[in-house]
matplotlib code that plots the C-alpha trace (Angstrom):
import matplotlib.pyplot as plt

x = [134.5, 137.6, 138.3, 138.4, 140.7, 143.2, 143.1, 144.0, 146.5, 147.9, 147.8, 149.5, 152.5, 152.5, 151.8, 155.5, 157.0, 155.6, 156.7, 160.2, 160.3, 159.0, 161.5, 164.3, 163.4, 163.1, 166.5, 168.2, 166.9, 167.9, 171.5, 171.6, 170.4, 173.1, 173.8, 171.9, 173.4, 174.9, 172.6, 174.1, 176.0, 173.7, 176.2, 178.3, 181.3, 182.3, 186.0, 188.0, 190.6, 193.7, 195.4, 194.8, 191.9, 190.0, 186.5, 183.9, 182.7, 183.2, 180.2, 180.1, 177.3, 176.6, 174.5, 173.6, 171.8, 170.7, 170.3, 169.7, 172.3, 174.3, 174.4, 176.7, 177.8, 179.0, 180.8, 182.0, 183.7, 183.1, 186.9, 186.5, 185.1, 188.4, 191.0, 192.1, 191.9, 192.3, 194.8, 194.5, 197.8, 197.0, 194.5, 193.8, 190.6, 189.8, 191.0, 191.8, 193.4, 193.0, 195.2, 194.4, 196.3, 194.5, 193.5, 195.6, 192.7, 193.0, 196.4, 197.2, 194.5, 195.4, 192.6, 190.4, 187.2, 186.6, 184.0, 181.8, 178.8, 180.5, 184.2, 184.9, 184.9, 187.6, 189.4, 192.6, 194.2, 198.0, 200.9, 198.9, 196.8, 193.7, 193.5, 190.4, 190.0, 187.7, 188.6, 186.3, 188.3, 186.3, 182.9, 182.0, 180.8, 182.1, 182.2, 183.5, 185.4, 186.4, 185.2, 186.1, 188.0, 188.9, 188.9, 185.7, 185.1, 188.3, 186.6, 187.6, 184.9, 184.9, 182.3, 182.5, 180.2, 179.1, 177.5, 176.3]
y = [148.3, 150.0, 152.4, 149.4, 147.2, 150.2, 150.6, 147.0, 147.2, 150.1, 148.6, 145.6, 147.8, 150.1, 147.6, 146.1, 149.4, 150.3, 146.9, 147.6, 150.9, 149.9, 146.9, 149.1, 151.8, 149.0, 147.3, 151.1, 151.7, 148.1, 149.2, 152.3, 150.9, 150.2, 146.4, 144.9, 142.4, 139.1, 136.1, 133.5, 130.5, 127.7, 124.9, 124.1, 122.3, 120.9, 121.4, 118.6, 120.5, 118.7, 121.7, 125.3, 127.6, 126.7, 127.7, 125.1, 125.4, 127.1, 128.1, 128.1, 129.7, 126.8, 127.8, 125.0, 125.8, 122.5, 122.1, 119.0, 116.5, 118.2, 121.4, 124.3, 124.9, 128.0, 128.0, 130.7, 129.8, 132.1, 132.3, 135.8, 134.6, 133.4, 134.8, 137.7, 137.8, 134.5, 133.8, 131.5, 129.2, 126.0, 125.1, 122.5, 121.5, 119.2, 121.1, 124.2, 125.5, 128.8, 130.1, 132.5, 133.9, 133.2, 135.9, 136.0, 134.6, 131.4, 131.2, 128.6, 126.2, 123.0, 121.0, 120.2, 119.3, 115.6, 112.9, 115.4, 114.8, 117.1, 115.7, 117.5, 120.8, 120.8, 123.1, 122.7, 124.7, 124.6, 127.0, 130.0, 129.5, 128.0, 126.0, 125.9, 123.1, 122.1, 118.5, 117.3, 114.1, 112.9, 113.0, 110.0, 111.6, 111.1, 114.9, 117.6, 120.8, 124.0, 126.7, 129.5, 130.4, 133.9, 135.8, 137.7, 140.0, 138.7, 135.2, 132.0, 131.7, 128.6, 128.0, 124.2, 122.2, 118.4, 116.4, 112.8]
z = [49.4, 47.6, 50.5, 52.6, 50.4, 50.2, 53.9, 54.4, 51.9, 53.6, 56.9, 55.6, 54.5, 57.6, 60.3, 59.7, 59.4, 62.9, 64.5, 63.2, 64.7, 68.1, 68.2, 66.9, 69.8, 72.2, 71.2, 71.4, 75.1, 76.0, 74.9, 76.7, 79.7, 82.3, 82.6, 85.6, 88.4, 86.6, 86.8, 89.3, 87.6, 86.7, 87.1, 90.5, 90.5, 94.1, 95.0, 97.0, 99.2, 100.1, 101.7, 102.7, 102.3, 99.2, 97.9, 98.3, 94.9, 91.3, 89.4, 85.4, 83.2, 80.8, 77.7, 75.3, 71.8, 70.2, 66.6, 64.4, 65.1, 67.8, 70.1, 70.5, 74.1, 75.8, 79.1, 81.2, 84.5, 87.5, 88.5, 89.5, 92.8, 94.1, 91.3, 89.3, 85.8, 83.6, 80.9, 78.0, 78.5, 75.8, 73.5, 70.9, 69.0, 71.9, 75.0, 76.6, 79.6, 81.4, 84.5, 87.2, 89.8, 93.2, 95.5, 98.8, 100.9, 98.7, 97.9, 100.1, 98.2, 96.9, 95.6, 92.3, 91.2, 91.7, 90.7, 88.9, 86.6, 83.8, 84.3, 81.0, 83.1, 85.6, 88.0, 89.7, 92.5, 93.0, 93.3, 94.1, 90.8, 89.4, 86.4, 84.6, 81.8, 79.1, 77.9, 74.9, 74.8, 78.0, 75.7, 73.9, 70.7, 67.0, 66.4, 68.9, 68.6, 70.4, 68.2, 70.1, 73.2, 75.2, 78.4, 78.8, 81.7, 83.2, 82.9, 80.9, 78.0, 75.8, 72.9, 71.7, 69.4, 69.4, 66.8, 66.5]

ax = plt.figure().add_subplot(projection="3d")
ax.plot(x, y, z, "-o")
ax.set_aspect("equal")
plt.show()
Protein backbone atom coordinates (compact mmCIF):
# COMPACT_ATOMS: atom_id res chain seq x y z
CA UNK A 1 0.00 0.00 0.00
CA UNK A 2 2.85 2.39 0.85
CA UNK A 3 4.40 1.86 -2.58
CA UNK A 4 1.04 2.54 -4.25
CA UNK A 5 0.66 5.79 -2.25
CA UNK A 6 4.21 6.88 -3.19
CA UNK A 7 3.51 6.05 -6.85
CA UNK A 8 0.25 8.03 -6.78
CA UNK A 9 1.97 11.06 -5.22
CA UNK A 10 4.87 10.78 -7.65
CA UNK A 11 2.42 10.46 -10.55
CA UNK A 12 0.57 13.55 -9.28
CA UNK A 13 3.82 15.52 -9.43
CA UNK A 14 5.15 14.14 -12.71
CA UNK A 15 1.87 14.34 -14.67
CA UNK A 16 1.69 18.17 -14.62
CA UNK A 17 5.37 18.34 -15.58
CA UNK A 18 4.80 16.00 -18.52
CA UNK A 19 1.72 17.98 -19.56
CA UNK A 20 3.67 21.24 -19.35
CA UNK A 21 6.42 19.73 -21.50
CA UNK A 22 3.92 18.58 -24.12
CA UNK A 23 2.21 21.98 -24.17
CA UNK A 24 5.56 23.74 -24.46
CA UNK A 25 6.70 21.50 -27.32
CA UNK A 26 3.39 21.96 -29.13
CA UNK A 27 3.53 25.75 -28.75
CA UNK A 28 7.11 25.78 -30.00
CA UNK A 29 6.17 23.69 -33.04
CA UNK A 30 3.27 26.03 -33.81
CA UNK A 31 5.56 29.08 -33.60
CA UNK A 32 8.04 27.50 -35.98
CA UNK A 33 5.39 26.46 -38.51
CA UNK A 34 4.91 28.81 -41.43
CA UNK A 35 1.63 30.76 -41.18
CA UNK A 36 -1.27 29.33 -43.12
CA UNK A 37 -3.69 31.29 -45.29
CA UNK A 38 -5.62 34.01 -43.52
CA UNK A 39 -9.25 33.12 -42.87
CA UNK A 40 -11.84 35.16 -44.75
CA UNK A 41 -13.26 38.22 -42.99
CA UNK A 42 -16.34 37.43 -40.89
CA UNK A 43 -18.19 40.72 -41.55
CA UNK A 44 -18.91 42.26 -44.95
CA UNK A 45 -19.79 45.90 -45.55
CA UNK A 46 -21.47 46.71 -48.88
CA UNK A 47 -20.16 49.63 -50.92
CA UNK A 48 -22.55 52.00 -52.66
CA UNK A 49 -20.70 53.38 -55.67
CA UNK A 50 -21.50 56.83 -57.05
CA UNK A 51 -18.70 57.02 -59.67
CA UNK A 52 -15.83 54.99 -61.12
CA UNK A 53 -14.91 51.36 -60.50
CA UNK A 54 -15.37 50.41 -56.85
CA UNK A 55 -15.07 47.17 -54.91
CA UNK A 56 -18.48 45.68 -54.12
CA UNK A 57 -17.64 45.04 -50.46
CA UNK A 58 -15.12 45.62 -47.71
CA UNK A 59 -14.34 42.73 -45.37
CA UNK A 60 -13.71 43.07 -41.65
CA UNK A 61 -12.25 40.63 -39.21
CA UNK A 62 -14.22 41.42 -36.07
CA UNK A 63 -13.45 39.57 -32.85
CA UNK A 64 -15.39 40.06 -29.63
CA UNK A 65 -14.20 39.02 -26.18
CA UNK A 66 -17.14 39.37 -23.79
CA UNK A 67 -16.63 39.93 -20.08
CA UNK A 68 -19.02 40.70 -17.25
CA UNK A 69 -20.63 44.06 -17.98
CA UNK A 70 -19.07 44.61 -21.40
CA UNK A 71 -16.79 43.37 -24.13
CA UNK A 72 -13.50 44.05 -25.85
CA UNK A 73 -13.71 44.33 -29.64
CA UNK A 74 -10.91 43.97 -32.17
CA UNK A 75 -11.51 44.92 -35.79
CA UNK A 76 -9.16 44.67 -38.76
CA UNK A 77 -10.29 46.13 -42.09
CA UNK A 78 -9.25 44.19 -45.18
CA UNK A 79 -8.17 47.25 -47.12
CA UNK A 80 -5.42 45.23 -48.84
CA UNK A 81 -8.12 43.91 -51.19
CA UNK A 82 -8.19 47.30 -52.97
CA UNK A 83 -5.46 49.55 -51.51
CA UNK A 84 -1.88 49.70 -50.39
CA UNK A 85 -0.73 50.11 -46.81
CA UNK A 86 -2.96 52.06 -44.44
CA UNK A 87 -1.88 55.06 -42.39
CA UNK A 88 -3.42 56.33 -39.15
CA UNK A 89 -4.52 59.93 -39.74
CA UNK A 90 -6.68 60.92 -36.76
CA UNK A 91 -7.73 59.50 -33.43
CA UNK A 92 -9.66 60.33 -30.27
CA UNK A 93 -11.01 58.11 -27.49
CA UNK A 94 -14.27 57.81 -29.47
CA UNK A 95 -13.15 57.63 -33.11
CA UNK A 96 -10.25 56.71 -35.32
CA UNK A 97 -9.55 57.16 -39.04
CA UNK A 98 -7.09 55.47 -41.40
CA UNK A 99 -6.35 56.33 -45.02
CA UNK A 100 -5.06 54.06 -47.78
CA UNK A 101 -3.97 54.92 -51.32
CA UNK A 102 -6.25 53.05 -53.77
CA UNK A 103 -4.64 50.78 -56.33
CA UNK A 104 -4.83 51.96 -59.94
CA UNK A 105 -7.76 49.66 -60.83
CA UNK A 106 -9.90 51.34 -58.11
CA UNK A 107 -8.42 54.86 -58.23
CA UNK A 108 -11.56 56.21 -59.95
CA UNK A 109 -13.86 54.96 -57.17
CA UNK A 110 -16.18 57.35 -55.39
CA UNK A 111 -18.46 55.60 -52.94
CA UNK A 112 -19.09 54.60 -49.34
CA UNK A 113 -20.67 52.09 -47.04
CA UNK A 114 -24.27 53.00 -46.41
CA UNK A 115 -27.23 51.70 -44.41
CA UNK A 116 -25.05 49.18 -42.68
CA UNK A 117 -26.04 47.17 -39.64
CA UNK A 118 -22.69 48.16 -38.11
CA UNK A 119 -22.77 51.90 -38.87
CA UNK A 120 -19.95 52.61 -36.41
CA UNK A 121 -17.63 51.02 -39.02
CA UNK A 122 -17.46 52.89 -42.32
CA UNK A 123 -15.36 53.15 -45.44
CA UNK A 124 -15.42 56.06 -47.86
CA UNK A 125 -13.74 56.16 -51.28
CA UNK A 126 -12.73 59.52 -52.77
CA UNK A 127 -9.70 61.32 -54.19
CA UNK A 128 -7.97 58.00 -55.03
CA UNK A 129 -8.04 57.04 -51.35
CA UNK A 130 -10.04 54.83 -49.00
CA UNK A 131 -10.89 56.12 -45.52
CA UNK A 132 -11.71 53.52 -42.86
CA UNK A 133 -13.36 54.88 -39.72
CA UNK A 134 -14.45 53.50 -36.37
CA UNK A 135 -16.85 55.92 -34.68
CA UNK A 136 -18.03 54.83 -31.23
CA UNK A 137 -20.21 57.94 -30.88
CA UNK A 138 -22.75 56.03 -33.01
CA UNK A 139 -23.14 53.40 -30.28
CA UNK A 140 -25.62 54.03 -27.48
CA UNK A 141 -23.68 52.86 -24.41
CA UNK A 142 -22.54 54.73 -21.31
CA UNK A 143 -18.90 53.62 -21.46
CA UNK A 144 -16.96 53.01 -24.67
CA UNK A 145 -13.40 53.80 -25.66
CA UNK A 146 -10.80 53.02 -28.29
CA UNK A 147 -8.00 51.35 -26.36
CA UNK A 148 -5.48 50.60 -29.13
CA UNK A 149 -4.97 51.44 -32.79
CA UNK A 150 -2.22 50.69 -35.27
CA UNK A 151 -1.49 49.40 -38.74
CA UNK A 152 -0.89 45.63 -38.74
CA UNK A 153 0.07 43.73 -41.91
CA UNK A 154 -0.66 46.98 -43.83
CA UNK A 155 -4.27 47.00 -42.54
CA UNK A 156 -6.11 49.21 -40.02
CA UNK A 157 -6.26 47.49 -36.62
CA UNK A 158 -8.43 48.85 -33.80
CA UNK A 159 -9.22 47.53 -30.34
CA UNK A 160 -12.08 49.10 -28.42
CA UNK A 161 -14.04 48.35 -25.27
CA UNK A 162 -17.63 48.87 -24.24
CA UNK A 163 -19.32 48.53 -20.85
CA UNK A 164 -22.80 48.88 -19.41
